[in-house]
C-alpha positions in Angstrom: 60.7 -2.8 163.9 57.0 -2.6 164.2 57.0 0.0 167.0 59.9 2.2 166.0 60.8 1.7 162.3 57.2 2.2 161.2 57.8 5.9 162.1 61.0 6.4 160.1 61.2 8.4 157.0 63.2 7.4 154.0 65.5 10.4 153.8 69.1 11.4 154.1 69.1 10.8 157.9 69.4 7.0 157.4 67.2 6.4 160.5 66.5 2.8 159.5 70.3 2.0 159.1 71.1 3.7 162.4 68.4 1.7 164.1 69.7 -1.6 162.7 73.2 -0.7 163.9 72.0 0.1 167.4 69.9 -3.1 167.6 72.8 -5.2 166.3 75.2 -3.8 168.9 72.6 -4.4 171.7 71.8 -7.9 170.5 75.4 -8.9 170.6 76.1 -7.4 174.1 72.9 -8.4 175.8 71.7 -11.6 174.1 74.9 -13.0 172.6 73.1 -13.1 169.3 75.3 -13.0 166.2 73.9 -10.0 164.3 71.0 -8.5 162.4 71.6 -10.5 159.3 71.4 -13.8 161.2 68.1 -12.8 162.9 66.6 -11.6 159.6 67.6 -14.7 157.6 64.8 -15.7 155.4 63.3 -12.2 155.3 63.2 -10.9 151.8 64.3 -7.3 152.8 66.5 -7.2 155.9 66.3 -3.4 156.1 62.5 -3.5 156.3 62.3 -6.6 158.5 59.5 -9.0 158.6 56.0 -8.0 157.3 53.6 -8.0 160.2 49.8 -7.6 160.0 46.7 -8.4 161.9 44.2 -8.8 159.0 45.1 -12.0 157.3 42.6 -14.2 159.1 38.9 -13.6 159.2 38.7 -13.8 162.9 42.2 -12.6 163.9 42.0 -10.7 167.3 42.6 -7.0 167.1 46.3 -6.1 167.5 47.3 -9.7 167.2 50.1 -9.4 164.6 51.5 -12.3 162.7 54.5 -12.5 160.5 53.8 -13.0 156.8 55.9 -15.7 155.4 54.1 -16.1 152.1 53.9 -12.7 150.5 51.6 -13.9 147.6 48.9 -14.7 150.2 49.1 -11.3 151.7 48.9 -9.7 148.3 45.9 -11.8 147.4 44.2 -10.8 150.7 44.8 -7.1 149.9 43.5 -7.5 146.3 40.4 -9.3 147.7 39.7 -6.4 150.1 40.3 -3.9 147.3 37.8 -5.7 145.1 35.3 -5.8 148.0 35.7 -2.0 148.3 35.3 -1.4 144.6 32.0 -3.4 144.6 30.5 -1.2 147.3 27.9 1.2 145.8 28.4 5.0 146.1 32.2 4.6 146.5 34.7 5.7 143.9 36.6 2.7 142.5 40.3 2.6 143.3 42.2 0.9 140.5 45.5 0.2 142.4 48.5 -1.9 141.5 49.5 -3.7 144.6 53.3 -4.1 144.2 55.4 -5.2 147.1 56.2 -1.8 148.6 52.5 -0.8 148.3 51.4 -3.9 150.2 54.0 -3.2 152.9 52.8 0.4 153.1 49.2 -0.9 153.6 50.4 -3.1 156.5 52.2 -0.1 158.0 49.2 2.2 157.6 46.9 -0.5 159.1 49.2 -0.9 162.2 49.9 2.8 162.8 46.6 4.5 161.8 43.6 2.2 161.1 44.1 0.1 164.2 44.6 3.1 166.5 41.8 4.2 168.9 40.8 7.1 166.7 41.4 5.4 163.4 39.0 3.3 161.3 38.4 0.4 163.7 40.3 -2.8 162.9 37.1 -4.8 162.4 36.1 -2.7 159.5 39.1 -3.8 157.5 38.1 -7.5 158.0 
């Protein structure tokens, strides 16, 4: 999910649904695993999959992703970072509402862009 589905668009092509179908078929044939729903049990949105990020801990190694089980802690971490940003002099304040999809998008942006070699280095987000 982290490698492929981060790149999907939410459009009429239903890339995410097709991806889940392909993964389900391969899990059953190669790993004898029941299905996608069984693997994603406990995840609040099976289509999106687990929320993965590398910026929850103060000293989390770069590109060391962890699954977020408690969404409220992730939201609090993002709100703290937003507050830190807004306290910086000479920066324009961002008054953002961090609803669930926005926080997921922040995690996706961080994985795909900010943590990349030419993106804003991972350490700057900490």
